[in-house]
N, C-alpha and C positions, 0 to 999 in steps of 0.2 A: 236233354240236359246239355248245357254248354260245356265244351271241353276246353278248359283254361290250362294251357301248358305252363307248368310251374317255371318261374324264372329264378335262378340261383345267381345272384349278382354279387361279385366280389369287389367291394369298395376298398381299394388299396390305400386310400388317404395319401399322406405324404410319405410313401414308401415305394421303393423300386424305381431306380433310374432306368434310362433307355435300354442298356444292355441287359440288366437284370430282368426287366420286363419281358424282353424278347425270349430270353432263356427260360424264364418261368413258364411262358405259354407253350414253348416247345416241350419242356419237361412234362407239363400237364397233359398235353396231347399224346406224348409218347407213352405215358402211363395208361392213358385210356386205350390206346391202340393195343397195348399188351394184355388187356383184359377183354376177352372176346365178348362176353355178355354185356359188359359196361359199354364197350365200343358200339355194339349193335344198338343199345338203348339210346345212346347219345346221338348216333347218326340217324336214328328213327325219330329224333326230336321228341322223345318221351319227356325230357326236360330241356330247358334252354339254359346254357351256361353263358354268363356275361362277365367280362372283366372291365374294371373301371380304374385305369392307371392315372397317375398325375399327367398334366398336360404334356410335359416334355417327353413322356414315354409312350404316348398314344401311337405315334407312327411306327415305332419298333414293335410294339405289341401287335399292331395290325399286320405287320410283316410276319410275325411269328404265327399268327392265326392263319394267314394265307398259305404259308409253307406247311402247316401241320396237317391239313386235310380234315381236321375235326371241326364241326360247326360250333363256333363261338361268336358271341356278339360283343361289340366294342362300345363302350360308353365313356363319357366324361363326368367329372365330379361337380361341375359348376359351369356357368356361362353368364355373360352380360345380356341385358335385354336390347341393347343397341347393336346395329350391324357393324359399326366402326366409329372411330372418333378418339377424342383425347381422354382415354380411360386407362391410364398407365397400370399395367399388371393384369388387365382383363383380357378375356378371350370371347369372341362372338360365336354364336351358334353356327353361322355359315362356315367359320374356320373349322369347327368341330365336324361338320358334315364333309368338308373337303378332305379331312384326314381319315374319314371312314366311320365316324361314330353313328350309331343307330339310336343310342339313348343318351340322356343327360340327367344326372341327379340334381334335383332342385329342392332347396329348403331343408337340407340336412341339418340336424340339430347343432352341429358344430358351426355351420354357417350362421344359423340363427343366434346362437348364444355367445360364440367367440367373436364373430365378425359383425354382429348386430344387424343381420339382415331382417327386415320387417316383412310382415305378411304382404304388404303392398308391393315391395320389391320382388318378392317371390311370384306374386300374381303377374307382374310385368314379364318376368322370365317365362312363365307358363305360356302366356299369349304368344310371345316371340317364338318359343320352341315349336309350338303347334303350327304357327303360321309358315314355318320353313320346313316342316316335315321331320323334325327331331322328336322323338318320343320321350316326354319327361317322366321321370320317376319322382313323384312328389312325396316328400317326407313330412309326416305329421306326428306329433306325440307330445306328451306332457312331462313336466319335471316331477321330481319326487314331492316337492312342496305342493304342487297342483294335484297330484294323485292323493296325497294325504288329506288335502282339503276337499276331496270329493268332487272336483270340477274337471275330471279327465275329459268327459264327453263334450262339455262346453268349450274347452280349450281346443280340442280337435275339430269341432264343428266350426269354430271361428277361423281356424287355419284353412280349412277346406273352403269355406265361404269366400274368403279373400283370394285364395288361389284361383277359384273358378269364376270370380266376379267378372261380368261382362262377356263371358264366353257363351256363344250361342251356336245353334246348329247341332247336328248329330255328334255325340261323343262316343268314342270307343266302338265305332262300327268296325274298325280294323285294329282294335287294341292299341289305340294311339296314346292312351294315358295309363300309367301304372301308379299306384299309390303304395307307399311303404309306411306302415305303422311302426314307429320306433320310439318306445318309451325312453325318454332321455336318461332316466335313472338306471337303465339297464345297459347303456352303451359303454363297452369297455370296462365294465365293473365286475363281470363274472355273474351278475344277476340277470335273470330274464323274467318276463311276465310268465305266469303259468299258462299252460296250453289253453285252459278255459278262458283266461283273460285275453289272450291273443285272439282267440276265436270271437269273443264278445265284441272286441273293438274292431276287428275286421268286418264283422257283420254290421256293426254300427256304421262303418264307412260305406259299405255296400248299400245300406238303406238310404244313406245321404245321397249317394249317386243316383239311386232309383227315384227318389223324390225330386231331384233337380233335373235329371236328364232322361228318366224313363226306365222301364223294365229292361229293355235290351242292353242299354249302357251298363246297368247294374250287373247284369249277368256276364257281360263281356270283360268288365274291368278286372285286371289282376291286382290283388292286394297282397303285398309282401309283409312279413314280419322282420324287424331288424332290432337287434339288441342281444349281444353275447350268444349268437347262434353258433353251435358247435356240433360235431358229429353225434355226440351222445344225447343231445336233446332234439335232434332233427326229426326223428320219427313221430314223436308226440305232436310237434308243431305241424308237420305236413299231413297228419291224419285229420286235422281240423277242416271242416267243410269249406270255410271261407278264407283259409290261408293258402295263397297261390304261389308260394315261394319265399325266398329270404333275401334280405339285404345283409351281406356278411362282411364283417370288418376283419378283425385279427385272424380269424380262422381261414380267410381266403388268401393269406400271405404264404401259406405252406401247402405244397402240393398234396401231401398225405391228408391233412385235415380238410382241405377243400374237397377233395375227392371222396372223403368219408361222408361229407354232407350230400354230395351228388349220389353216391351209392345208396345211402339210407333213404333219400327221397325216392329214388327209383324203386326200392324195395316196397315202399308204401303204395306206390302207384300200380305195381304189378302184383 
C-alpha cells in the first residue's frame, strides 16, 4: 500500500505581515521542540506541516523555518500563469520558487467566487506551476446551492477536467499534484462536511485521477479536506482512508489550534 504522508497546510489568507509571520513560525517550532514525542514525529516526517503566508510575508516565514530546525514546507496562495509582463498586482511562479516556495494553492474558492477566476484560468496556472517545478494544491468544491441541487459530483468533475485539460505524461510519480476538496459552504462558517461525505468526495476525486492518469497516479495523489478544520474534528477526518491531510484556514493562525490538528493527526497515524 502506498504511504501518503498527510499534509497539514495552513492557509493564512490575508493575515500575518512579515514580522508576525516569522515570529509565528518560530513560536510553532519552539512549541514542537518542547514536546519530545511531537518533535520526534514531525522530524521523522510522519506528517508534513506547510505554511502559506501572504506574498509579502513569504521571505520572513522562510527565514523562520530555516532558523527553527523543524521541517516545514513553504507555499503561496496564488500565482499568475505568465512568467512576467504587464500584470499589475500579480506574482509569477518563478518569483515564488526564488523565495523558496515548494507549493502554490490554485483555484481556492475565494479566488473563484470573489475574484471570478474561471476553470480555464486555473487550468493555465496548473500547467505553468507543473512546468516550472512548483507543486500545485488544486482546490475544488461545490456551493451550498449546488450541494442542495444534487450536483456536487458533476461540479467537482468539471473543475477537475478543466484543471487537467491538456496535461499529458505521468502524473504524481513524485507527488507533484495535490488536490484539496473544499465544500464552499463549509469554509469559515463553522460547518464541515461529515467524515463520511469527506471520504466519499475524496474517493470520487481519486477515482477521477485513476481514470485519467492511471492506477499509480491515483494511489500517489494526496487529497486534502478543507472547510472549518479544527482540532476537535481532526481525528474523524484523518481516520478516513482517502483523506490525506487538511487545508486549514482560521485554525492555522493560532499556534495552539494548529498544533492541536498536528497532534491529533499523528495520534491517528500512530
